[in-house]
N, C-alpha and C positions, 0 to 999 in steps of 0.2 A: 449953647451949641446943641444942635440936633442930636438926640440920644442915639439914633441909629449910626450916625457918622462917628460919634464919640466911641461907640462900641467897636466899630470897624477899626478906628485908630488904635484902640487897645490891642486888638488882635494883630494888627500890623507890628506893633511894638514887640509882642511876644514872638512873632515870626522873625523879626530882625535878630533877636537874641539867639534864636534857635538856628537860623540859617547862616549867619556870618561866620561862625567857627568852622563851618563846612568848607569855607573858602580860605582856610588857614589864617583867619583874622583872630588875633589874641582874644580869649574869652573875656578878659577884663575890659578891653576896648569895645567888644560887642555889647556887653551889658551897658556900658557908659553911653554908647550910641543909642541903644534902645530907650534908655532913660531920658536922654536929651531929646529924642524924637517925641516922647510923651509930653515933656515940659513945653516944647516949642509949639506943638500942634493943639494941645488941650488948654493952653493958656494959663500956666501956673504963675503965681505971684513971685517974681524973681527975688524980691526982698525977703519973702518967707523962705525961699529955697536957700538963699545965702545965710539966713539966720540958722536954718537947720544944719548947714555945713559947718557953722562955727560952734555948734553945740558940743559940749564935752560928754555928757551922760550917754546919749544915744548915738554918737558918731565917733568922735576921736577916742573916747574911752574904749570902745569896742576894737578899734584898730590897734590900740596899744595892748589890749588883752590878747589879740592874735599874735602880736610881736612877742609878748612875754611868754605865751604858751609855747611858741616855736623855740624860744630861747631856753625854756625849761627842758624840753626834750633834747635839744642839742647838748646842753650842759650835762644832763643825766647820761647821755651817750658818751661824752668825753671822760666822765668820771668812771664809767664802767657799770653803772646801775642797770642799764637796759639789757646788756648781755646777761647779767646775773638774773634778772627778772625772767627773761625768756627761758633760760636753762632750768630755773626752779619750777616754772609752770609746766614745762615739758616733762619734768620728773613727776609732777603731781598728777597730771591728766593722762588718761589712758590712750588718747589719740591726739595727733598733731592738729587736726581740724578743730577738735574741742578746745585745745589750748589756744588756738588762734582766735576763735570767736569769743572766748572768755575774756581775753585781753581787750578786745574791741569793746565788749559790753561793759567791762570795768571802767574803761576810759569814758564811756557814755554817761557815767554817773557824775562826771565833772563837766559842768556847763560852760565850756570854753568854745568860742567861735573857731571853726576850723578844726575841732577836736578829732575828727576822723583822720586828719593828717598826723596828729600825735600818735594815734593807735596804728596808723599805717607804718610809721617808723618802727614801732615796737614789734609788729607782727611780720615785718619784712623777712627776717631770717627763716621763720616758719613757712612762709609762702614759697620762698626759694627752695627749702628742703622738700616741700611737697611738689615742687615744679609746677606751681599754678600758673596759668596764663594771666597776663596783666588784668584782663577784664574779670576773671574769676577771683583773683586776689582783691581787687578793688571792690567788687560787689559784696563779697563776704565781709570784709572789713567795714564797708560803708553801711550795710544793712544792720549788722549786729552792734554797731556803735550807736544806732538810733532806736534803741528799744524802749527807753525810759522817759522820753520827753513828753509823752502823753500825760504824765501825772507827777513826775519827780519834782518836788516843790522848790528845788533850787533853780529851775528854769523860769525865766521871766514870763514866757507865754502862759504857763500854768497860773502864775500869780495874777497876771492881767485878766485872763479869762475868768477866773473865779471872782475877781472884782466886778467885771462887767455884768455877770449873771447873778451877782450878790449871793455868792456861796462861800462857805468857810473852806479854807484850804483842806482840812481833814475830810470834809464831805466830798470835795472835788476829787481828791486822791482816791478815796474808796470807790467812787463811781466810775473813774476813768482807768483804774488799774487793769481791767480786763482787756483794754486795748493793747497793753504790753504782752499779755498772754497770747492774743491773736497774732501779734507781730512775731513773737518767738515761733509759734506754730507755723505761720506762713513762711517765715524765713527758713525754717527747717525743710518744709515740704518743697518749696520752689527754688531754693538757693543751695542750702547746705547739703541736703541729701543727694541731689543730682550731681553736684560737683564731687563730693566725697566718694560716691559710688563709682564714678568714672575713674577717679584717681586710684581708688582701692589702696589707699595708704595704710600700711600696717606698721605697728610700733611694737618693739620688744617690751613685754610686760616687765615692770620693775616695781619692787616693793617700796611703797612710800614711807618716809620717815619724817619725824618732826623737824629735822634739820632743813628739809626742803621748804617747809612753811616759814621757818625763821629767816631763811635766805630771801624768800619772796617778800616778806614784810620789810626786811632791811632794804631791799632793792627799790621798793616803791614808796619809801617814807616821804619823799618830796610830794608825790601825788596825794598820798593819804593825808598829809599835813594840810595841803591846799583844801582838800575836801572837808576836813574837820574844822578848819578855820572858817570856811564859807558856810557850812551847814550848822554846826553846833554853836559857833560864836558869832555868826552873822556878819563876818568880816567881808567887805566888798571883794569880789573875785580879783579885781585889779590889784588891790593891796595884798591879797593873799599870794598871788603869783609873783608880785614884785619882791615881797619879803623872802620867799623861798629862793627865787633867782639870785638875790643878793647873797644869801647863805651859801648857795652852790658856787657862786663866783669866788667867794672868800675861801671855800674849800679848795678850789683849783689853784688859787693864788698861793695858799699855804704849801701846796705841792710844787710850787715854783714852775708852773706850766701856764704862764700868762698867755702864751700863743694859742692855747685852747679856748680861752675866753674870747680872744679876738676872732677866732674861727667861728665860734658860736654866735657872736654878735653879727658877723657878716651873713651867716646863714639866716638868722632871724630877720635881718633887714632885706631879704630877697624882694626885689621890686615886684616880681610877679605875684607873690603871695599877698603882699600888702596892697598891690594894685587891684587885685580881685576883691579884697575886702572893701576897699574904698568904693569900687564900682557897685558892689552889691548893696551897700548902704545908701549910695546915691540913688539906686533904683527904688529902694524903699521910700526915700523922700519924694521921688517923682510920682509914685503911685498915690501917696497920701496927699501931696500938694495939688495934684491935678484932679482930685476927686474921682479917680478912675473907678473905684468900687461903687460910688454912688451912681455913676452913669450905668454901670453894669446892672446894679439892682433895679434901676428904673427901666432898663431895657427888658429885663425878665418880666417885670410887672406889666409892661405894655402888652406883652403877648400872652398873658395869662399862664405863665409857667407855674406849675404846682409848687407849693412850699418846700417839699423835700428836695426838689431839683435845685431850688435856690440855695437851700441849706448846704447842698453838696457843691454846687458850682462856684458860688461866691468865694468861700474860703479856698477852694482848690485853685481858682485863677489867681487869687492873691498870693498863695503859697508858691505857685508856679512862677509868677512874675518877679517875686522878691527873693525867694529862697531863704526867707527869714521867718521863723515861727511867730515871733511877737508881731510881725508886720501883718500877717493874715488875721491874727487875733484882734489887733487894735483896729485894723481897717474894715473888717467885715462883721465881727461879732456884734457891735452896736447896731448894725443894720438888721441883724436877725432878731432883735428884740421885738420887731413888728409881728413875729410869729410866736405861737406857744412853744416855749423852749424848756421842756422838761429834760431830765438827764439823758434819755435816749437821743433827743435832738441835739443836745450839746455834744454828746459823744460823736454823733455823725458829723457835725460841723468840724470838730477838732480832728477827727480821723481823716476827713476829706482834705482839710487845709494842710495837714501833715503829709498827706499823700502828694499834694502839689509841691510841698516843700521838698520831699524826697525825690521827686521826678523833675525838679527844676534844674536847668543847665546853669543857673546862677547861684546854686547852693554852694557856699564856700567849702564845706566839707567834701563835697563831690569833686569840685574843681581841684582842690589841693591834693586829695588822696589819689585821684586819677592821674594827676601830673607825676606824683611820686612813683606810681607803678607803671607809668607810661601807657595808660589805657585810654581808649576812646570814650569820652563822656556819654555819648548817646548810646553806645553799646551797653554801658552800665545801666543807664536809665531803662533800656529795654529789659534787662535782667531783673530789675527791682519792680517793674510794673506789675507782674503777676501777684507777688505778695501784697503790694499796695491795694490792688483790686480785691484781693481776698479779705484784707482787714476792713476796707470800706464796705464791701459786699455783705459781710456778716453783720457789721454795725447797722447797715441799712435794713437788713432783715429784722434786727432787734427793734429798730425804729418803727417799722411797719406793724410789728406785733404789739407795740406799745400804744399805737393810735388806732388799732383795731382794723387794719386794712388786710 
């Protein structure tokens, strides 16, 4: 297919996903239509697509992980752990806003698809107490949930990226860590400070004591256990979540409250949440199976686009189209090996792809958390755009300094 036509088709697919929700079409359906449009117009191999849809590791496993993570939160809520956690963090931190973003950041250490929805459930009482608008609550939770994925070794994107560029995990972590510092700084300047200054939320000072920390540890033991199992003992996240969910179900059954288990299962089986997960993963398949990124790469080369522009745009477009970190890593980083890829270039590619990931209307975390707070997805994207530009802009400056421009 003509490269110019293929690139136009890719832009149309992105437009479909962005525009259809504006006409009250379900976001999951919009993503599915955009993906199907790519497959039908760019001529994917249907046998390969079907094979991808049948795969456990990169498709159904992720859907089940979303289900199990939603179930974990609901079960913790029914037992009373979540209310205990929020109370203890409120007692420990000197501001409600600080407590809110700390909870979101803590959940960010756990690499679960749709994890911002988990933190949304946890910070909801604090958001209500501060009387945050839906967009404000969603933006704060969404941004600070995504501080660590640039380097945290539990994330698949980090593992795959280090493998592609033939780097050790420790080296990758050391050289990418500064991106999290930029994300914290950008989040504070463009999101946290403006919202908190306007709200002017004051909290009565209270002396902290060790009991608050003990209560916090007790209330979050299910999440801590999942993290330790996954990080220290290298247990698959699916199995970690499954085992803790079963323990929590047993705990509820011992309390003779089987109806709470049923309610939690119904909540975790919400067709909207699982439908969005399915559609986002289907979009990832569509991008890969149609060679969309290869067309984009060829398009840029045809018109003599400078390497730094390609290093920014290729990952950004992949992140924007799929809303999945490992998708932009797997689909575009091998193409970037055609250029000199030192650490500054790798950081620029990762930051840009992650920027597309954070501003993607198909990003599962964004869709689920925005639905929870009843916020407009595109209003949230508008709010997170300045810190995204800040992170990518500083990283681009570092890249220029490294190549002597």
